[in-house]
N, C-alpha and C positions, 0 to 999 in steps of 0.2 A: 504494500500500500504506500502511495506517495502522497505527501501532504497537499500538494497542489490540486489533487483530485478530490480532496475531502471537503475543505471549506468548513466554516464555522457551523454550518447546519448539521454536520456530523459530530463535531466535538461537544456541542452542548448537551445532546441527549446522553452521550456517553458519560460525561461528567455528572449527569443527574443520577445515574444508578450505581456509580462506583464511588467509594469513599477515598478520594485522593487529595493529598495536600495541595493547596492553591499553587505552590511553586511548579507543579506539573500540569497546570491548566493550559499551557501553550508551549510550543517548542522554543528553545533558546537559540537565537541567531548567533552564528559564530563571530567572535571578535579575536583580535590578536592580543595576547597577554604575554609578558616576558617571564623568563625563569627568575629565580631568586638571585639577587646581586650581592655577593659577599664582599665586594670591593677589592677582591684579589682574583687572580687566575684560578679557576676551579680545579685545574690540573694539579695545583699545589695542595689541594685538600684530598682529592680522591687518589688513593694509592693504586699502583699498577701491579698486575700479576707478574711474579718473577720466576715461578717454577716452570719446569718443562711441560708439566701437565697441571690441570686445574683439579685439585683434590676436593671432592665434596665431603665436607665434614659436618655440615650443620653449624650451629653455634655452640662452642664449648661451654660447659656449665661448671667446670671445676672438678676437683677430685673428692670433695667431701661427700660421703654417702648420705648425710642428713641435710645436704644443701637443697632447698626447693628448686625444682626444675621450672623455669618460666613457662607461662601459659599463653597460648594463642587465644586472643579474645575476639568476640564478635565485634564487627567494625563499629557498631553504635556504642558498645561498651568502651572500646579503645578511645573513641572520640571524647568520652567523658574525662579522660586524663589528658589535660591540655598540654602538659609537657611531652608525654609520649606521642600524642597526636601531632604536635608540631614537628617532632623529629621524624615521624613517619612521612609526613607530607614533604618535608625537606629532603629526606632520603630518596623518595620517589622522583622528586624534581631533579636531584643530582643525577640519578641513574638514567633518566629519560633524556638528559642533555649531554650525556657522555658521547664520545665519538662512536658512531655506529660500527666502525671496524673493530672496536674493542670487544673481546668475547664476553666481558662482564658488563657491557652496556645493556640497556633495555633491549635494543635491537638484537644484540648477540644472544642473550639468554632466551628471549621470546622466540627467536628464530630456530631454536632447537626443536620445537613442537612440530612445525610444518615448513612453510616457506621460510627462507629462500632455498631450501634443499642443499645446504652446504655442509661440509664436514665441520663438526664442532670438536675442539680440543684434539685435533688430528685423528679423529675416529672416522675412518673412511667407509664409504658405502659398500654393501655387499653387491655381488654381480647383478646387474640389471635392476638395482633398487635405488638408483640415484634420483628418481623422481618422487621420493617420499620423504616425510619427516621421520624423526626418531620415535614419535609417540606411538604407543601401543593401543589400538582400538579393536573391538571385537576379539579381545585377547584375554587370557587368564591373567596376564600381567597388568591389566589396566589400572587397578588400584595401586599396585606396588611400584610400577614405573614412575608414576607421578609423585611418589613420596620423596625420592632423592631429587627430583626436579624442583619441587617446592623448597627442599632443604638448600639447594644451590642458590636459588633466588633469595631465600631468607638470609643465608650467610653473607652474600654480597651486599644486600640491603643493610644488614646489621653492621657490617664494616663501615659503610657510608654513614650510617646514623652515629656510630661512635666517633668518627672523624669530625662530623658536623658539631656534635656536642662539645668537642674540644675547642671549637672556634668561639664559643661564648666567652665573655670576659671572665678572667680568673676570679675565683671567690665563690660565694654561696650559689650564685646563679649557675656557673659552670658545674659545680658539684651536683646540683640538682639534675641537670641535663645528663651528666655522665652516669649518675645512678640509674636514671630512666633508660639510658641507652644500653646499659649492661643487661637489663631485663627485657629489652624490646624483642618481640616476636611478631611475625606478620599476622594480621587479622584475617578472619573468615567472614563470609557473608551468609547468614542463615536465611535462606530464601524459603524455608518451610515453616518456621515458627511464625505465629501471628505477630505482626509488627506493632510498635507502640500505637496507642489510640490516635487516630487521625492521620497516621503516616502510611505511606505505601511500602510494599515489600522492597522496592528499590530505594536504598538510602538516599536521602537528600544530598549527602556529601559526595555521592557518586554521580548523580545525574542532575542535580539541581542548578548548578552554575558552572560555566567554563573558567571562572576565576575564583580565587580564594585569598583571604587576608591571612598572613602568617607573620609571626613575630620571631624572626631568626636572629642569628648572631650580629647582623648588621642593622637590626631594627625591623619595624613592621613594614611590610610591603604587600602589594597586591600582585599575585603571580598567576600564571596559568594553572588551573586545577589539574594535578597529575592523575586524578581519579576519573576525570570527565572524559579525557581522550589522550591518545599519544600521537604526536606529530612526527612524521618521518623526516629525517634530516640527512639527506633528501629522500624523496620517494624514488626508488630504483625500479623502473618499469621492466627492466630485463629480469629482475628477481621476482617481481609481482606482475606477471603478464596477463592475469585474468581480469576481464571487465566485471564490475566497475572498480576493482581494487588497483588497477593501473591508472586510475584517475583520482582516487581519494588520497589527499595529502595528510590526512589524519584518520584515526579509527572512527568508525561510524556505528551508531545504533539506530535501527529503524530509519535509514536515510530517506530524505525527501525525494530523491531521484537517483539515477545512476550517472549523473553528471558530476564534473569536478566542483560545481557550485553547491552540491548537496550539503545538508547538515543533519545532525542527529535529532531525533524526536524522542527524547527520554520520557516525555509526557505520555506517549503512546506505549512505550515499553512498560512504564509503571502501571498503566491501566490494564494491559493484557496479563501482566504478571499477577496483579490483584484478582483479575477475573478467573485465573487458573489456580489461585491459592489453595482451595480445598483439594485439588488434584495433587499438588506437591505434597501437602501434609499427609494425605491418606496414603499415597504411594510410599513415602518414607516410613510411615508407621507400619505399613504392611511389610516392608522389607526388613525392618527391625524385628517384627514379631512373628513372621511366618517363613523367613528365609534363613535357614541355619546351615546351609551348605555353601562353601566359598565358591565352588565352580558355577553355581547358579547366581549367587548374589553379585559376583564380581563383574560380569560382562554380559552383553546383549546378544551374543552369537546364539543362534537357535540350536538347541540340542534335540536332534530327531527323536521322536517318541517321548519327549519330555512330559512330565506330569503337568496338567493345566494349572497347577498351583505355582509353577516355577517360571512364569513367562516374563517377570520383571527383573530388573537388576539395577544396581547403583549407576552403571554406565548409561542405561536407558533413561533413567530419571535425570541424570546429568545432561543428556542430550536435549531433553525438554527445556531445560534452563538455557542452554546454548542457543537454541532456536528462537525462543521467545525474547531473549535479551538482544540478540543480533538482528533478527527480522530482516534479513538481507544485508546486514552490515557484517563486520569482521567476525563477530562472535559466532555467527551461524555457519561458518565454513571451517573445517578442520585445518586447512592450510594457513589461514590467516587469523584464527581466533585468539591466539596467545598475545597478540600485540595490544588488544584492548585491555586497559588496566583492570577491568572487572574480572578478567580471566583468572588471575591468581587469587582473588577473593573467592570466586566460585570454586576453584579447585582446592583451596584450603578447607572449604566446607565439605567437599567430597571426601577429602582425607580425614576430616573430623568424623564424618559418618562411618568411614572405614574403621577408624580407631575405636569408635563406640561399638560397632558391630563385632570387632575382634574381642572386646571385653566381654560381650555376651556369649560369643562363640569361639573360645580360645583354642579349641582343638581342630578347627576346620581351616585349611589354608590351601595354598597353591598346589594343584595336582597337574600332572602332565596332560597337556592338551595341544592340538595343532592350531597354529595361528591361521587367520583367514585373510586379512588384508595385507599383512607384511609391513615392514618398516624400512627405514634407511639401511639398517644392518641385519634385518631378519626377513628372509624370503618367505612367501606364503607356504603354508602347509608344514612348516618346520615345527617340530614338537618343542613347546616351551614348558619349562618346569621351574622349580624353586631355585635352581642354580643357573638359569639362563641369565647372561649378563644384561643388566639394565643400562644399556649404552645410551648416551656417551658419558655416563657419570663414573668418574674414577674414584677409587678409594685412595687412602693416603699412601699405600704401598705401590700404586700404579696399576693395580687390577681394576675390576669393575664391581660396582654394587650388584647384588642379586636379591631376589625376594627373601631368601633366608636371612641375609644380613640386614635387610630393611624392614624386618617384621615389626619392630617396636619404634614408636615415635621418640622415645627417650634416647635412642641411639643417636638421634640428630639434635638432641638438646631442647626438646619442647614437649608439652602436653596440651591437653584441652581442658576446659573447666570440668567436664564430666569424667575425664580419665586421669585427673591429677591425683596422685597417690602420696602427696607430701606428708599427710598425717595418718597414714595407715588405714585409709578408708576402704570399706568393702566396695571395690570398684564396680563389679557387675551389678550389684543392687543400686548403686548410685546412678549408673548409666540407665538402667531400666526405669528408675523413678523419673529421670530426666526425659526419657522417651515418652512415658505416659503423660507427663506434664506439658511438654512442648508440642508434641505431635498427636497425642491421643485425644485429650479433652478439647483442644482447639482445632482438631481436624474436621469436626462436623460442621455442616452448613446450617444446622438447626440453631436458631437464635431465640431469645426470650419471647419475641412476638409469636413465634410458631408454637412455643410451649403454651402460651396463653390461648391460642386457638383451640388446642386440644382440650384444655381444661374447660373452656367455655362449652364444649360439646358435652360436658358431664362425664368424660372418661377419666376415672380416677387414676392417679399415678400409683404404680406398684410400690408399696412401702416395705416389702419383705426383704429387700436387698440390704446388705450391710452398708453402713455409711461410707465404707472405704471404696465403694463403687463410684463415688462421685467423680473421680478423675477419668472416668471412661470416655470413649470417643464421642458419646452423645451428650456432652455438656454436663452441667451441674446436677441434673436429675435424670434418671432413666425415663425413656419415652415409651408409653404403651404402644403396642403394635409394632414397635421397633425392637425393643428388648423384652424378652419373656423368659422366665426361669433363669435369669442371669445370662442368657444367650442372645445373640443377634445373628442375622444372616448378612454375610458380606457378599455383595454382588460386584462383579468386575467384568470389564470388556478387555479381553486378551487380543493383542494385535500381533500379527505376523506379516512381514513384508520384505521384499528385497531392498537392501540398503541403497543399492545403486539403480533402483527402478527408473528413476527420472534423471540419472546422471548429474545429481546434485541434491542438495537438501530440500526437504519439503515438509509440509504440515499435514497431519490427519486430525480433523476436528470431529469430535463426538458430541452430538446434541441429544437432548431429551426434551422434545417439544418443538414448536415452530421456530424458525429462524429466518433472517433476511436472505434474499437470493444473492446479494452482492458479496463476493469473496472478501472484500476489504473490511467487511463488518464482522466477520465470523469470530475473530479472537475476542470480540467485545460483547458478544451476544449474551443476554441474561440466561438463556437456556443452554449455553455451552457447558458441558460436563467437564471437558478438558481438551486441550490441544496437544497432541503428541508430535514430537519433532524428530525427523530423521536427519541426523548430523553427518554430513558427507563432505568429500572434497569438492573443489570447483570442477565444473564440467570439462574443462580442457585437460584434466588429469585422469579422465576415465578411460582413455584409450589403452593404458597400460595396466588397468585394474583387473585383479582376479575377481571376476563377478560370477563365477559358477557356483560358489557356495557362500552367498552373501546374505542369507536370510537372517533377519534380526527380529527380536521380540520386544514387546513393551506392554504396559497396561494403562488403562484409565479406570480408576475405581468409580463405581456407580452408586455406592451405598448412600452417600450423603444426599445426592439428588433424588434418589428414590424415597429416602426418609422424608425429605422436604415435600415430595408429592403426597406421601401418606399424611403428613401434617396438614396439607392444603386440601385433603379430601379427593385428590385426583387418582390415588391408588389406595385400595382398601387396606392393605397390609404389606409386610415384607415377605410374606409367604409365597412360595413358588406359584400356586394357583392364581394369585393376584398379580404378581410381578411379571410373569412371563407374557401374558396378553398385553399388559401395560407397556412393556418394553417393545414388543412386536409392533405395536401401533405407533409408538412415539420416538423410538431410538433410531437415529440416522447418523451417517458420517459423510463428510466431504473432504476433498483433497485440494490443497493449493500450494503453489510455489511461495517462497518467502517474500516475494514482491507482491503477494496477494492476487496473483493470477490464478483463476480457477483451473483445476485439472479434472477432466471427466473421470469418474470412478473407473470406467472401463479401460482407461489407459494404464491402470496399475493392476493387472490381473493377478499379480502375486499377493495382493493384499487380502488378508483374511481377518475379520473381526468376529470373535467368538464370545458368547456370554456364558460365564461360569459363576458358581456361587459356592459358599462353604458356610457351615455353622461354626460360629466362634464363641467360645466360652469367655466371658468378660473376666478380667482380673479382679481378685478380691482384696488386693492391697496395691499400694503405689509401687512396691518393689517386685511385683509379679507381671509377667507378660500374659496376654490373652492366649488361649489355646485354640488352635485352628483344627477343625475337622477336615475330612477329605473333600477336595474340590470336586464339584460336579459340573459337567458340561450340560448346556441347555440347547442353544441353537446358534447359528451364524446369522449375522444381520445383512450380509451381502445380498441376499435374495428377498429381504423384507423391507428395510428402509434405506439401505445404502446405495442401491443401484439407481441410476437416473435414466 
């Protein structure tokens, strides 16, 4: 969707039914803002790499066993610490304005993931794999490869932060910044938890303004916001040959066009993220509570004959965020996504989810599986296992990190709020309590006004449940016809499709009820259950792609939308005899490219959308997970509502 085709007639109704902060009411026109001026040559502040290879160590934490390991904070929490926040912004600013030819510059580190397909740290390409990045997708190594990648970024940024802190005037001010710098760790962006009241899932600091006021060593200045976008210095069209990325001189989110004059529409990114919020929370809650096998949890590659309860993955959910955040911009393409500053915030969240999942499932990990897509150093169909080198990330002795070495976050000098064991906490119970609090109770679309509708009908709430059931996914009190005998029915749309079906990324929109015919409205429709995103390379890179075994899976949970229909009287209950005919009559899907061009459903014959359900036993305490019954298949919607 492009802004010029929308007009204010579209923005106003959208703003009417979504709760978005006023700062996202309109797109921000691009302006030029400078980097921070230290009054000295920046090269005298940033140290250069002197080793023959770049060892990924993370941030050292000292040798004392009782010394607390610093915690990666959610970005909104980091922002509350003004000293730490200032260092974070200045560190990003320093990194983004380093010479692009430096391997530790923003361009150098973000270029590891995909484009420009150049060797990093002298790690050469495997035969015939030079048109790929190093990142592992559709791979058993998806979570583990990104861990040392984040650690490299964190160690470089931490080094810059420490050097910047040392530039403050000697005395108490410098001491304060040096103490903060020592404990600095990169933040994550929790796109699944309910945001603070009145705010969007997209943090204001990330998409609200292209400029930011910062009080650095040389005083307060207004500089380019390094979280808003990254400007290429310069844009190399030989390394970025695909349109429109050969025209964009800075990273884009939901660009207004494919022309060089385009600018980002963070307001629309925020709106469609918020419209998909129940989908994010439900998917993540389901992954934490029903996926206990690493091979299934870790990646989206289809496992032939797989149980219908195992069609989602952390990678597939990760793809949904990529697509909706980029919407035709850099984040929506594997090759270009890492250059957007939101990429590392997103992947720190994915790593946090991985770490939390590990705490719940400590005995399930990497098993031998063949890769599908291949990478710069790993040909397709090669068996990957716990000892496969996570290239190009060197260890201190000149070897490579592998999944066995990268199993714990503490190895790299960080933890997360839920996995921090500084005080001997029962980590699994702590993680489960956080999962229920953040993604269980808040995952439901049922709001107090819906509860009141049920009560008005004279249907009494079941009071036989223990009070500890309050944190359940259906809000502060159990809902009749949704929860019975402390059980509820979980309904899910399973999605199977060829990743490269359209030679590039695309959306699959699932609706429950009527929706507008125009594709550019679909992400904002009130009857949208969720938009699934297929995260792919740019079209010009498909000629060398192994596309014979490229089936991927994902899910869109339906339970919250059905429960809302029950509360509104549109569906009698969550029971199969009521839900099946309701879904058959009302559930539909549509396909679109990320520029909001409609794709006829018949043009993606590999797409299969299947309806499944399972009985779930609600937890009886905060520290317990729900217990899932066997998943049951019902019907495919391709022949009911999906075809046109």
